[in-house]
N, C-alpha and C positions, 0 to 999 in steps of 0.2 A: 948665220947671216953674214954676207960679205960686207966689208967695211964701206965699199963704194955705194952699195945699195942703201946702207944706213944713212950716209951723208946725203944721198939724193932724196930720201924720204923726210929729212928733217924740215925743209921748207914747207912741204905739204902738211906735215903734222902741225907745224906752227900756225899755218893758215887755218887749218881745221879747228884747232883750239881757240884761236882768236874769233873765228866766226861763231863758234858755239858760245863763247863768252858774250859776244854781242847779242846773240839770240836770247840767251838767258837774261841778260840785262833788260832787253826790250820787252820780253814777255812776262817776266816775274818781278824783277827788282824795281824797274821804273814805275809800273802801276802801284806797287806797294808804297813806294816813297811818295809818289804823287798824291795818293789818298791820305797819307799821313800828314803831309804839309798843306793839303787843301788845294792842290794845283787843279786848274780847270781841265776838263776832258779834252778839249780841242788842243790845248798845249801838250797834254800827255800823248795824244795821237801823233802830233807833229814830231815830238821827240822820239817816239817809237819808230816812226818812218825814217827819221834821220839815222837812228842806230841800225836799222835793217839795211839801209843803203850802204852804210859804212861796212857792215858785215859782208855785203856782196862784193865789195872792192877787193877783199882779200880772198 
């Protein structure tokens, strides 16, 4: 693989990993934590929406 191609793919890979991290957090981690601490469902849904919007920015 060419060094220039590797450097060009690094921002794409970082964005992909960041988006996947936000998706994982909003779909799995956030509901588990919310249930554990007794957070209301409407607040959980609002936080999930905020995380998904943040994931779409990257």
